[in-house]
C-alpha positions as CSV (number, residue, x, y, z in Angstrom):
1,X,-21.4,38.2,-34.3
2,X,-21.6,34.8,-35.9
3,X,-20.2,36.2,-39.2
4,X,-17.2,37.7,-37.3
5,X,-16.4,34.4,-35.6
6,X,-16.6,32.5,-38.9
7,X,-14.4,35.1,-40.6
8,X,-11.9,34.8,-37.7
9,X,-11.6,31.0,-38.0
10,X,-11.1,31.3,-41.8
11,X,-8.1,33.8,-41.5
12,X,-4.6,32.7,-42.4
13,X,-1.8,33.0,-39.9
14,X,1.8,33.8,-40.6
15,X,4.3,31.3,-39.0
16,X,8.1,31.7,-39.2
17,X,9.8,28.4,-40.0
18,X,13.5,28.2,-40.7
19,X,13.5,31.9,-41.4
20,X,10.8,31.7,-44.1
21,X,7.3,32.9,-43.8
22,X,4.6,30.4,-44.5
23,X,0.9,30.8,-44.7
24,X,-1.0,28.3,-42.5
25,X,-4.8,28.1,-42.2
26,X,-6.6,27.7,-38.9
27,X,-9.1,24.8,-38.6
28,X,-12.6,25.7,-39.7
29,X,-15.6,25.9,-37.4
30,X,-16.9,22.5,-38.4
31,X,-13.6,20.8,-37.6
32,X,-13.4,22.5,-34.2
33,X,-17.0,21.6,-33.4
34,X,-16.3,18.0,-34.3
35,X,-13.2,17.9,-32.1
36,X,-15.0,19.4,-29.1
37,X,-18.0,17.1,-29.5
38,X,-15.7,14.0,-29.7
39,X,-13.8,15.1,-26.6
40,X,-16.9,15.9,-24.5
41,X,-18.6,12.6,-25.4
42,X,-15.6,10.5,-24.5
43,X,-15.1,12.5,-21.2
44,X,-18.8,12.0,-20.3
45,X,-18.6,8.3,-21.0
46,X,-15.6,7.8,-18.8
47,X,-17.0,9.8,-15.9
48,X,-20.4,8.1,-16.1
49,X,-18.8,4.6,-16.3
50,X,-16.8,5.5,-13.2
51,X,-19.9,6.7,-11.4
52,X,-21.8,3.5,-12.3
53,X,-19.0,1.4,-10.9
54,X,-19.0,3.4,-7.7
55,X,-22.8,3.2,-7.3
56,X,-23.2,7.0,-7.5
57,X,-26.3,8.8,-8.8
58,X,-24.5,11.9,-9.9
59,X,-21.2,13.2,-11.4
60,X,-18.8,14.1,-10.0
61,X,-19.0,11.2,-7.6
62,X,-18.1,11.3,-3.9
63,X,-18.0,7.9,-2.3
64,X,-18.3,7.5,1.4
65,X,-16.1,4.6,2.7
66,X,-18.2,1.8,4.3
67,X,-18.3,1.6,8.1
68,X,-15.9,-0.8,9.6
69,X,-17.4,-4.2,10.2
70,X,-18.2,-5.1,13.8
71,X,-17.6,-8.6,15.2
72,X,-18.7,-9.1,18.8
73,X,-16.0,-10.6,20.9
74,X,-13.1,-9.1,18.9
75,X,-14.3,-5.6,18.1
76,X,-14.5,-2.8,20.7
77,X,-17.1,-0.1,21.1
78,X,-16.4,3.5,22.2
79,X,-18.5,5.9,24.2
80,X,-18.9,9.6,23.6
81,X,-15.8,10.3,25.8
82,X,-13.7,8.0,23.7
83,X,-13.5,5.3,26.4
84,X,-13.3,1.9,24.6
85,X,-14.9,-1.3,25.9
86,X,-14.1,-4.9,24.9
87,X,-17.1,-6.9,23.9
88,X,-18.3,-10.5,24.5
89,X,-20.8,-12.7,22.7
90,X,-22.9,-14.8,25.1
91,X,-25.4,-16.9,23.3
92,X,-27.0,-14.4,20.9
93,X,-26.3,-11.3,23.0
94,X,-23.4,-9.0,22.7
95,X,-22.3,-7.3,26.0
96,X,-19.6,-4.9,27.1
97,X,-17.0,-6.6,29.2
98,X,-16.3,-3.8,31.6
99,X,-18.4,-1.3,33.6
100,X,-19.4,2.0,32.1
101,X,-17.1,5.0,32.6
102,X,-18.8,7.7,30.5
103,X,-19.3,11.3,31.8
104,X,-21.8,12.5,29.2
105,X,-25.0,11.5,27.6
106,X,-24.9,10.9,23.8
107,X,-25.9,14.4,23.0
108,X,-22.9,15.8,24.8
109,X,-24.7,16.9,28.0
110,X,-22.7,16.3,31.2
111,X,-23.9,13.7,33.7
112,X,-23.4,15.6,37.0
113,X,-20.7,14.1,39.2
114,X,-21.7,13.9,42.9
115,X,-18.5,13.9,45.0
116,X,-20.1,14.8,48.3
117,X,-19.7,13.1,51.5
118,X,-16.0,12.3,51.5
119,X,-14.8,8.7,51.8
120,X,-18.0,7.5,53.5
121,X,-20.5,9.5,51.5
122,X,-22.6,10.5,54.5
123,X,-21.1,13.8,55.6
124,X,-23.0,16.8,54.1
125,X,-23.9,14.6,51.1
126,X,-26.2,15.6,48.3
127,X,-26.6,12.2,46.7
128,X,-30.0,11.3,48.3
129,X,-31.6,14.5,47.0
130,X,-30.4,14.2,43.4
131,X,-33.5,15.1,41.3
132,X,-32.2,13.6,38.0
133,X,-29.4,11.6,36.5
134,X,-26.0,11.6,38.4
135,X,-22.8,9.6,38.7
136,X,-20.4,9.0,41.6
137,X,-17.1,7.3,42.4
138,X,-17.1,4.7,45.1
139,X,-15.6,6.5,48.2
140,X,-14.4,9.2,45.9
141,X,-11.4,7.0,45.3
142,X,-9.9,6.8,41.8
143,X,-8.5,3.3,42.5
144,X,-12.1,2.1,42.8
145,X,-13.0,4.1,39.7
146,X,-10.2,2.4,37.7
147,X,-11.3,-1.0,38.7
148,X,-15.1,-0.7,38.7
149,X,-16.1,2.5,36.8
150,X,-18.7,5.0,37.9
151,X,-21.8,4.2,39.9
152,X,-24.9,5.8,38.3
153,X,-28.4,6.3,39.6
154,X,-31.3,4.8,37.6
155,X,-32.3,8.2,36.3
156,X,-28.9,8.5,34.5
157,X,-29.1,4.9,33.2
158,X,-32.5,5.5,31.5
159,X,-32.3,9.2,30.5
160,X,-33.7,9.8,27.0
161,X,-30.4,11.3,25.9
162,X,-28.9,7.8,26.2
163,X,-25.9,6.8,28.3
164,X,-24.6,3.7,26.4
165,X,-22.7,4.0,23.2
166,X,-24.7,4.6,20.0
167,X,-26.3,1.3,19.0
168,X,-26.2,-0.1,22.5
169,X,-28.6,0.2,25.5
170,X,-29.3,-0.6,29.1
171,X,-30.4,-4.2,29.2
172,X,-34.0,-5.0,30.2
173,X,-35.0,-7.5,32.9
174,X,-36.0,-9.8,30.1
175,X,-32.5,-9.6,28.5
176,X,-30.9,-10.4,31.9
177,X,-33.2,-13.4,32.1
178,X,-32.1,-14.6,28.7
179,X,-28.5,-14.3,29.9
180,X,-29.2,-16.2,33.1
181,X,-31.0,-19.0,31.2
182,X,-28.3,-19.4,28.7
183,X,-25.7,-19.8,31.4
184,X,-27.6,-22.5,33.2
185,X,-30.0,-20.8,35.5
186,X,-29.9,-18.6,38.6
187,X,-27.8,-20.9,40.9
188,X,-24.8,-21.2,38.6
189,X,-24.9,-18.3,36.1
190,X,-23.1,-15.9,38.5
191,X,-20.0,-18.1,38.8
192,X,-19.7,-18.1,35.0
193,X,-20.0,-14.3,35.0
194,X,-17.5,-13.2,37.7
195,X,-13.8,-12.4,37.1
196,X,-11.5,-15.1,38.4
197,X,-9.8,-15.0,41.8
198,X,-9.8,-12.4,44.6
199,X,-7.9,-9.5,43.0
200,X,-11.1,-7.6,42.6
201,X,-13.4,-9.8,44.6
202,X,-13.1,-10.6,48.3
203,X,-12.0,-14.1,49.1
204,X,-14.8,-16.2,47.6
205,X,-15.3,-18.7,50.5
206,X,-14.5,-21.7,48.4
207,X,-16.8,-20.6,45.6
208,X,-15.1,-21.1,42.3
209,X,-15.8,-18.4,39.7
210,X,-14.5,-19.3,36.3
211,X,-15.8,-16.4,34.1
212,X,-16.4,-19.0,31.4
213,X,-19.0,-16.7,29.8
214,X,-16.5,-13.9,29.4
215,X,-18.8,-11.4,31.1
216,X,-16.1,-10.4,33.6
217,X,-18.4,-9.2,36.3
218,X,-16.8,-7.1,39.0
219,X,-18.0,-5.9,42.5
220,X,-18.4,-2.2,42.2
221,X,-20.7,-1.9,45.2
222,X,-23.4,0.7,45.6
223,X,-24.1,4.2,46.8
224,X,-27.1,4.1,49.1
225,X,-30.3,6.0,48.5
226,X,-31.2,6.5,52.2
227,X,-28.0,8.1,53.5
228,X,-25.6,8.4,50.6
229,X,-23.2,6.0,52.1
230,X,-21.0,3.5,50.1
231,X,-21.2,-0.2,50.7
232,X,-20.4,-3.6,49.1
233,X,-17.4,-2.9,46.8
234,X,-15.3,-6.1,46.5
235,X,-18.3,-8.1,47.8
236,X,-21.2,-7.3,45.5
237,X,-21.7,-6.1,41.9
238,X,-25.0,-4.4,41.2
239,X,-26.1,-3.7,37.6
240,X,-29.2,-1.8,36.5
241,X,-32.0,-3.0,34.3
242,X,-34.1,-0.4,32.4
243,X,-37.3,-1.6,34.1
244,X,-39.1,0.6,36.6
245,X,-41.1,-1.1,39.3
246,X,-42.9,2.0,40.5
247,X,-42.3,5.7,41.0
248,X,-39.3,5.2,43.3
249,X,-37.9,1.8,42.5
250,X,-36.5,-0.2,39.6
251,X,-35.0,-3.6,38.7
252,X,-31.3,-4.4,39.4
253,X,-29.2,-7.5,39.3
254,X,-26.6,-8.8,41.7
255,X,-23.4,-10.8,41.7
256,X,-22.1,-11.9,45.2
257,X,-18.6,-12.9,46.4
258,X,-19.9,-15.9,48.4
259,X,-22.1,-17.8,45.9
260,X,-22.4,-18.5,42.2
261,X,-25.9,-17.0,41.8
262,X,-27.1,-14.3,39.5
263,X,-29.7,-12.6,41.7
264,X,-31.9,-11.1,39.0
265,X,-34.7,-8.6,39.1
266,X,-34.2,-7.2,42.6
267,X,-36.2,-4.1,43.5
268,X,-33.9,-1.2,44.4
269,X,-34.4,2.5,44.9
270,X,-33.8,4.5,41.7
271,X,-31.6,6.9,43.6
272,X,-29.0,4.2,44.4
273,X,-25.8,4.2,42.6
274,X,-25.1,1.0,40.6
275,X,-22.8,-0.2,37.9
276,X,-23.9,-0.3,34.2
277,X,-23.3,-2.8,31.5
278,X,-24.5,-2.2,28.0
279,X,-25.9,-4.7,25.5
280,X,-26.0,-4.2,21.7
281,X,-29.3,-3.5,20.0
């Protein structure tokens, strides 16, 4: 076979130029080999240089664009449904500025919606018997939902499938304590956390809330664990901690319309519906 190839490369071709027949020799095997070697070496050099510049370990190189940088206070965060939340830096902590509105855990599993009981929640309701995570809308009224988000029981808040966006979590009682301390302590922290005026809050009885922290706390109320009824919207905002107290109770935190306190670490039934804020890990 090699002899045939060598013989083929040494043949003469006939080319017609200006009506005349010329004999023209093909390049020999050594010349072709040199050309191919030169081309391949140069190509490899170029490709490996490009790969080195792009930090790749192989050729051809596929470069993954870097993730967008996150700056707390200007960047937003999205949940699995695509809802976006503004963020705020308070001390060293990064918080979401609005209450959670997600309908699914991070693995895509639906968080059951309990719409039982009508506007009051107590007629033929199923909320008090929920065996696991669930969400509800205050008085089944979408106006409340738009302003305050869902109310979730503690089982939904702390489910292993995670309810906060990836990289975020339900704050612990200790993290709420850090927030309270940074804002000056229990008696004044709440005033620095509440939205201004009485558009979302009831008339605040001369209590001046300035929202100077940017937390933008709102009064989403609760759904009760004993009878499924709704209470407290426009007056109180309740926010879960991830800390269990015992089998049936957990820690929660309260903002009120009539004082500037952050009432932290209250013991509340796990089956109650409270608002959720998330904190960055």
